C-alpha positions as CSV (number, residue, x, y, z in Angstrom):
1,M,7.3,-23.1,-13.3
2,L,8.1,-19.7,-12.8
3,Y,8.4,-19.3,-9.4
4,Q,9.6,-22.8,-8.8
5,A,12.7,-21.0,-11.1
6,Y,13.0,-18.0,-9.1
7,Q,13.1,-19.6,-6.3
8,L,15.6,-21.5,-7.4
9,Q,17.7,-19.0,-8.7
10,S,16.9,-17.1,-4.9
11,D,18.5,-20.5,-3.4
12,L,21.4,-20.7,-5.5
13,V,22.7,-16.9,-5.6
14,S,21.5,-16.4,-1.6
15,P,25.0,-17.8,0.0
16,L,27.0,-15.5,-2.3
17,R,25.0,-12.1,-1.1
18,L,25.1,-13.8,2.3
19,A,28.9,-13.7,2.0
20,A,29.3,-10.0,0.8
21,Q,27.3,-8.7,3.2
22,H,29.1,-10.5,6.1
23,L,32.4,-9.2,3.9
24,S,31.4,-5.6,3.6
25,A,30.0,-5.0,7.3
26,S,33.5,-6.6,8.6
27,L,35.3,-4.2,6.3
28,W,33.0,-1.4,7.4
29,I,33.8,-1.9,11.4
30,H,37.4,-1.3,10.8
31,K,36.3,2.1,9.4
32,T,39.8,1.8,7.2
33,E,40.7,4.6,5.0
34,R,42.3,2.9,2.3
35,T,40.4,3.7,-0.9
36,V,41.0,-0.2,-2.4
37,V,39.5,-1.5,0.7
38,R,36.4,1.2,1.0
39,K,35.6,0.1,-2.8
40,V,35.6,-3.4,-2.2
41,A,33.3,-2.9,1.0
42,A,31.2,-1.1,-1.3
43,A,30.7,-3.4,-3.6
44,C,29.9,-5.9,-1.4
45,D,27.4,-4.2,0.1
46,V,25.6,-3.2,-3.3
47,L,25.9,-6.7,-4.2
48,S,24.4,-8.0,-1.2
49,R,21.6,-5.3,-1.6
50,L,20.5,-6.7,-5.1
51,R,18.0,-9.2,-3.8
52,L,14.1,-9.3,-2.7
53,T,13.1,-10.2,0.7
54,H,8.8,-11.4,0.9
55,S,9.0,-10.6,4.7
56,R,7.3,-6.5,5.8
57,P,9.6,-4.4,6.9
58,P,9.5,-2.6,9.8
59,Y,6.7,0.2,10.3
60,N,9.4,2.1,12.9
61,I,6.9,3.9,14.3
62,H,8.0,4.6,18.0
63,S,6.7,8.0,18.8
64,V,5.0,11.2,17.6
65,T,5.0,15.1,18.2
66,V,1.7,16.0,19.4
67,G,1.6,19.8,20.3
68,E,5.4,20.1,21.5
69,T,5.5,16.9,23.4
70,E,7.3,13.6,22.2
71,I,4.5,10.5,22.8
72,P,5.4,7.4,23.2
73,V,3.8,5.0,20.2
74,V,2.8,1.4,20.4
75,E,2.5,-1.0,17.8
76,E,-0.3,-3.4,18.7
77,T,-2.7,-6.6,16.9
78,V,-6.2,-5.8,17.3
79,L,-7.5,-8.1,15.4
80,T,-5.7,-11.1,12.9
81,L,-7.3,-13.0,10.1
82,P,-5.4,-15.6,7.7
83,F,-5.0,-12.6,5.2
84,G,-4.7,-9.8,7.3
85,T,-3.9,-8.3,10.7
86,L,-5.6,-5.1,11.9
87,L,-2.4,-3.2,13.7
88,R,-3.1,-0.1,15.7
89,F,-0.6,2.9,16.3
90,R,-1.3,3.4,19.5
91,K,-0.1,6.9,21.8
92,D,0.6,5.7,25.0
93,D,-0.1,8.5,26.9
94,P,-3.1,8.0,29.0
95,S,-3.8,11.7,29.9
96,L,-4.0,12.4,26.0
97,P,-7.9,13.7,25.2
98,D,-9.7,11.2,22.6
99,Q,-8.9,11.9,18.8
100,P,-11.0,10.7,15.9
101,K,-10.5,6.9,14.8
102,V,-9.0,6.6,11.2
103,L,-8.8,3.3,9.3
104,L,-6.2,3.3,6.9
105,A,-6.9,0.6,4.1
106,A,-3.3,0.1,2.5
107,P,-3.1,-1.3,-1.3
108,L,-3.0,-4.8,-1.9
109,S,-0.5,-4.7,-4.9
110,G,2.9,-6.7,-4.3
111,H,4.4,-4.1,-1.7
112,F,3.3,-4.5,2.2
113,A,1.6,-2.0,3.8
114,T,4.8,-0.1,5.1
115,L,4.5,1.9,1.9
116,L,2.0,3.8,3.8
117,R,4.3,4.5,7.1
118,E,5.2,8.1,6.3
119,T,1.0,8.7,5.5
120,A,0.8,6.9,9.0
121,R,3.1,8.9,11.0
122,T,1.6,12.0,9.7
123,L,-1.9,11.3,10.4
124,L,-0.9,9.9,14.1
125,Q,-0.6,13.7,15.0
126,D,-3.8,14.1,15.2
127,H,-5.5,11.0,15.0
128,D,-5.5,7.4,16.4
129,V,-4.6,5.3,13.4
130,Y,-5.0,1.7,12.4
131,I,-3.9,0.2,9.2
132,T,-4.6,-3.2,7.0
133,D,-1.5,-4.9,7.5
134,W,-2.0,-7.6,4.6
135,H,0.0,-10.7,4.9
136,N,2.0,-12.4,2.3
137,A,0.1,-14.7,0.2
138,R,2.7,-17.3,-0.4
139,D,3.0,-17.9,4.2
140,V,-1.0,-18.3,3.7
141,S,-2.2,-22.3,3.9
142,L,-4.4,-23.5,1.7
143,L,-6.7,-24.8,4.1
144,H,-7.8,-20.9,4.6
145,G,-8.9,-21.3,0.8
146,G,-8.8,-18.4,-1.5
147,F,-8.8,-14.2,-1.3
148,S,-11.1,-12.1,-3.7
149,L,-12.1,-8.7,-4.5
150,D,-15.2,-9.7,-2.5
151,D,-12.9,-11.2,0.6
152,Y,-11.1,-7.9,0.5
153,I,-14.5,-5.9,0.8
154,S,-15.4,-8.3,4.1
155,Y,-12.1,-7.4,5.9
156,L,-12.8,-3.8,5.3
157,M,-16.0,-4.3,7.0
158,R,-14.6,-6.6,10.1
159,F,-11.6,-4.1,10.4
160,T,-14.0,-1.2,10.5
161,E,-16.4,-3.0,12.9
162,A,-13.2,-3.9,15.1
163,V,-12.4,-0.3,15.1
164,G,-15.6,0.7,16.3
165,E,-18.2,3.3,16.0
166,G,-17.7,6.6,14.7
167,S,-14.3,6.0,13.2
168,H,-13.0,7.0,9.9
169,M,-11.4,5.7,6.6
170,I,-8.6,6.5,4.3
171,A,-8.2,4.4,1.1
172,V,-4.7,4.7,-0.6
173,C,-4.7,3.8,-4.5
174,Q,-6.0,0.5,-5.4
175,P,-8.0,-0.1,-2.3
176,C,-10.3,3.1,-3.0
177,V,-13.3,0.7,-5.0
178,A,-13.5,-1.5,-2.4
179,A,-14.0,0.9,0.7
180,L,-16.3,2.3,-1.6
181,A,-18.1,-0.4,-1.8
182,A,-17.6,-1.4,1.7
183,T,-18.9,1.8,2.9
184,A,-21.9,1.5,0.6
185,I,-22.7,-1.9,1.3
186,M,-22.6,-0.7,5.5
187,A,-24.7,1.8,5.1
188,E,-27.6,-0.2,3.1
189,D,-27.5,-2.5,5.8
190,D,-27.6,0.7,7.9
191,N,-24.1,-0.7,10.5
192,P,-23.5,1.6,13.3
193,A,-20.1,1.3,12.3
194,Q,-20.2,2.2,8.9
195,P,-17.5,4.9,8.7
196,R,-18.2,8.4,9.9
197,S,-16.2,10.1,6.6
198,L,-14.3,8.2,3.5
199,T,-11.3,9.8,2.0
200,L,-10.6,8.3,-1.3
201,M,-6.5,9.4,-2.8
202,A,-5.3,8.8,-5.6
203,G,-7.0,5.9,-6.6
204,P,-9.1,4.0,-9.5
205,V,-12.7,5.1,-9.1
206,D,-13.2,5.3,-12.8
207,C,-10.5,4.2,-15.2
208,R,-12.4,5.2,-18.3
209,V,-11.6,8.9,-17.4
210,N,-7.5,9.7,-18.9
211,P,-6.9,6.2,-18.9
212,T,-2.9,6.0,-18.4
213,E,-0.4,4.0,-19.7
214,V,-1.4,1.6,-16.7
215,N,-5.0,1.3,-17.5
216,K,-4.3,0.6,-21.3
217,L,-1.9,-2.3,-19.8
218,A,-4.7,-3.6,-17.9
219,T,-6.9,-3.7,-21.3
220,S,-4.6,-4.2,-23.5
221,Q,-5.0,-8.5,-23.2
222,P,-8.0,-10.4,-22.1
223,I,-8.0,-11.8,-18.2
224,A,-7.3,-15.3,-19.6
225,W,-4.1,-13.9,-20.8
226,F,-2.9,-12.3,-17.1
227,E,-4.2,-16.1,-15.8
228,K,-2.2,-17.7,-18.3
229,N,1.1,-15.7,-17.8
230,L,1.5,-13.8,-14.6
231,I,-0.3,-16.6,-12.1
232,S,2.1,-19.1,-11.0
233,H,1.8,-21.8,-7.8
234,V,3.8,-21.2,-4.3
235,P,6.8,-23.3,-4.3
236,L,8.1,-25.3,-1.1
237,P,8.8,-25.0,1.4
238,H,6.5,-21.8,1.7
239,A,3.1,-22.3,3.8
240,G,1.5,-21.3,1.2
241,F,2.6,-24.5,-1.2
242,M,0.7,-25.0,-4.2
243,R,-1.3,-21.4,-3.9
244,R,-2.1,-19.7,-7.3
245,V,-0.3,-16.2,-7.0
246,Y,0.4,-12.9,-9.0
247,P,4.3,-12.8,-7.5
248,G,5.0,-9.7,-5.9
249,F,8.7,-10.1,-8.1
250,V,6.8,-9.9,-11.4
251,Q,5.3,-6.8,-10.4
252,L,8.5,-5.5,-9.4
253,S,9.6,-6.8,-12.4
254,A,7.1,-4.2,-14.3
255,F,8.1,-2.0,-12.7
256,I,11.1,-1.2,-12.9
257,S,10.8,-2.2,-16.1
258,M,9.1,1.6,-16.8
259,N,12.5,2.8,-16.0
260,P,15.6,0.9,-15.7
261,E,18.4,3.8,-15.9
262,R,17.0,5.4,-12.9
263,H,17.4,1.9,-10.9
264,K,20.8,1.2,-12.0
265,Q,21.9,4.7,-11.3
266,S,20.4,4.5,-8.0
267,F,22.4,1.3,-6.9
268,R,25.5,3.2,-8.7
269,N,25.3,6.0,-6.1
270,I,24.9,3.8,-3.2
271,Y,28.3,2.3,-4.3
272,D,30.1,6.3,-5.0
273,H,28.4,7.7,-1.6
274,L,30.2,4.6,0.5
275,Q,33.3,4.6,-1.3
276,E,33.3,8.2,-0.8
277,G,32.6,7.8,3.1
278,R,29.1,9.7,2.2
279,V,27.4,7.1,4.7
280,E,24.4,9.1,5.2
281,E,23.5,10.2,1.6
282,A,24.1,6.1,0.7
283,Q,22.0,5.5,4.1
284,V,18.7,7.6,2.3
285,I,18.8,5.0,-1.2
286,Q,19.3,1.7,1.0
287,D,16.3,2.7,3.4
288,F,14.5,3.4,0.0
289,Y,15.0,-0.1,-1.5
290,E,14.6,-1.9,1.9
291,E,11.5,-1.2,1.1
292,Y,10.8,-1.4,-2.5
293,L,12.5,-4.6,-2.5
294,A,10.0,-6.2,-0.2
295,V,7.4,-7.9,-2.4
296,N,4.1,-9.1,-1.3
297,D,2.6,-12.0,-3.4
298,L,-0.6,-11.3,-4.6
299,P,-4.1,-14.3,-4.0
300,A,-4.9,-14.7,-7.9
301,E,-8.9,-14.2,-7.2
302,F,-8.2,-10.7,-6.0
303,Y,-5.3,-10.2,-8.3
304,L,-7.4,-11.3,-11.0
305,E,-10.7,-10.0,-10.3
306,T,-9.5,-6.6,-9.2
307,V,-7.8,-6.3,-13.4
308,E,-11.0,-7.4,-14.7
309,K,-13.6,-5.5,-13.3
310,V,-11.6,-2.4,-11.8
311,F,-9.5,-2.1,-15.0
312,Q,-11.1,-3.8,-17.6
313,T,-15.2,-3.8,-17.3
314,Y,-15.2,-0.7,-14.8
315,D,-18.2,-2.6,-13.0
316,L,-18.4,0.1,-10.0
317,P,-19.3,3.3,-11.9
318,R,-21.3,1.0,-14.6
319,G,-23.6,0.0,-11.7
320,V,-22.6,-3.9,-11.8
321,L,-20.1,-4.1,-9.2
322,T,-21.5,-7.6,-6.9
323,Y,-20.6,-8.3,-3.6
324,Q,-21.5,-11.8,-2.1
325,G,-24.5,-11.1,-5.2
326,R,-25.7,-8.2,-4.2
327,T,-25.2,-5.4,-6.2
328,V,-23.2,-2.8,-4.3
329,N,-25.0,0.8,-4.7
330,P,-23.0,3.5,-3.6
331,A,-26.3,5.8,-3.7
332,A,-27.2,4.3,-0.3
333,I,-24.1,6.2,1.2
334,R,-25.9,9.5,2.8
335,R,-24.5,9.9,6.1
336,T,-20.4,9.0,5.2
337,A,-19.0,12.7,4.3
338,L,-16.8,12.1,1.1
339,M,-13.1,13.5,0.5
340,T,-11.4,12.4,-2.9
341,V,-7.9,13.8,-3.7
342,E,-6.0,13.1,-6.5
343,G,-2.4,14.3,-7.8
344,E,-2.1,16.5,-10.9
345,R,0.9,15.1,-12.4
346,D,-0.6,11.5,-11.2
347,D,0.9,9.0,-14.5
348,I,-1.2,5.7,-12.4
349,C,-4.6,7.0,-11.5
350,A,-4.6,10.2,-14.0
351,V,-7.3,12.9,-12.7
352,G,-10.3,12.5,-12.6
353,Q,-10.6,8.7,-12.1
354,T,-10.5,9.0,-7.9
355,V,-13.4,12.6,-7.8
356,A,-16.0,10.0,-10.3
357,A,-16.9,8.4,-7.1
358,Q,-18.5,11.8,-6.0
359,D,-21.1,11.5,-8.8
360,L,-21.8,8.0,-8.0
361,C,-22.9,9.1,-4.4
362,P,-25.4,12.0,-5.1
363,N,-27.3,10.9,-1.6
364,V,-24.6,12.8,-0.1
365,R,-25.3,16.3,0.7
366,P,-23.1,18.6,-1.0
367,Y,-21.7,20.2,2.5
368,L,-20.6,16.6,3.3
369,K,-18.3,16.5,-0.4
370,T,-14.7,17.8,-0.9
371,H,-12.7,17.8,-3.4
372,H,-8.7,18.7,-3.7
373,I,-6.3,18.3,-6.8
374,Q,-3.0,18.8,-5.7
375,T,-0.6,21.1,-8.2
376,G,2.7,19.5,-8.9
377,V,3.1,16.1,-7.6
378,G,2.4,12.3,-8.5
379,H,1.3,9.2,-7.5
380,Y,3.1,8.9,-4.6
381,G,3.3,12.4,-3.4
382,V,-0.5,12.5,-2.8
383,F,0.1,10.3,0.4
384,S,4.1,10.7,1.2
385,G,6.7,13.6,0.7
386,R,6.3,17.3,1.8
387,R,3.2,18.3,0.0
388,W,1.5,15.9,1.5
389,N,2.7,17.0,5.3
390,Q,2.0,20.7,4.4
391,Q,-0.8,20.7,1.8
392,I,-2.8,17.8,1.6
393,Y,-2.7,16.3,5.0
394,P,-4.2,19.6,6.6
395,R,-7.5,19.5,4.4
396,V,-7.4,15.8,5.2
397,R,-7.2,16.6,8.6
398,D,-9.9,19.2,8.9
399,H,-12.6,17.3,6.5
400,I,-11.9,14.4,9.0
401,H,-12.5,16.3,12.4
402,A,-15.4,18.9,10.4
403,S,-17.4,15.2,10.5
404,Q,-16.3,13.8,13.7
405,G,-20.0,15.2,14.7
């Protein structure tokens, strides 16, 4: 009933928010200097933004600077599967020399892959970039069956094969376990498309190391509790009617509850900036919340298996993770160069949890292994922001290019 109640509330309030949006736009069109009108317009703008959306925002990557040249970027669909699409950001310049092909594995954790927009944009300077664009489970018909952790691993392998031989994989946060598993399976099968390099960034490879509050929350209840209290059925009129999901709005509520005052102040700042005429400052916050409030439902199977196998029973580091009945063996990885990246202040995936992958891959030669701890950054700073661009990315780029072969 949780999802049905949410949908009913959303449907009832939607006309009010839509009216507020139109009124705000109408008042701003007149660019009035009258204080009262500005305050009303600002209040309407804030009211219209206090909502969740369930569609992926645009990537808005239209060009990239390579050297001193601005090159157009075209977003292409390479492969579409029921639960995800492989997208390519193709640089539209035939004279550009070939660059290393990189598959960016995005998290499936309540938000869309557009959270990695900045990561992809930075990588585009020196690479041919592809990304796993996960679909909202509430829009996927039951006719397509379920989507489990095994399926996520399968999708990564299929996407890697679609990118082609000689590619590189970068996994950010949650998919680090699946990316390591997919690489191990491909190596064991001597798959010609196995990645030349694998970069794991701020991912929960071994959550027994330096457990964070997020890790403790995952172990505070048995998996049956998560299934009973957090899983809902998609209501009408969505294409995924009756699919069992972990709703994105539940995940977002948990995030917001960790620091509600900060979010309240952010919306207060939007109001203050708008009514004072500081539109550009307000736009920065508005852009952030347009992304932050776009939520993506997770298939129940995938969510529950991830909580149990990654955060509760630690299957991969214990050597008992299976894929379609096969034990995943990271020791099978020999030719793939391995890089792990962690943030000193990461309170989601603490220092030590990602570098654990290095010990799981004893047959990767030492000169093919790299580890980097970035000082002064938290979780999101590992893959976005100034230090990502100026300090982390150059090391990731060098790792990829050194293993290009």
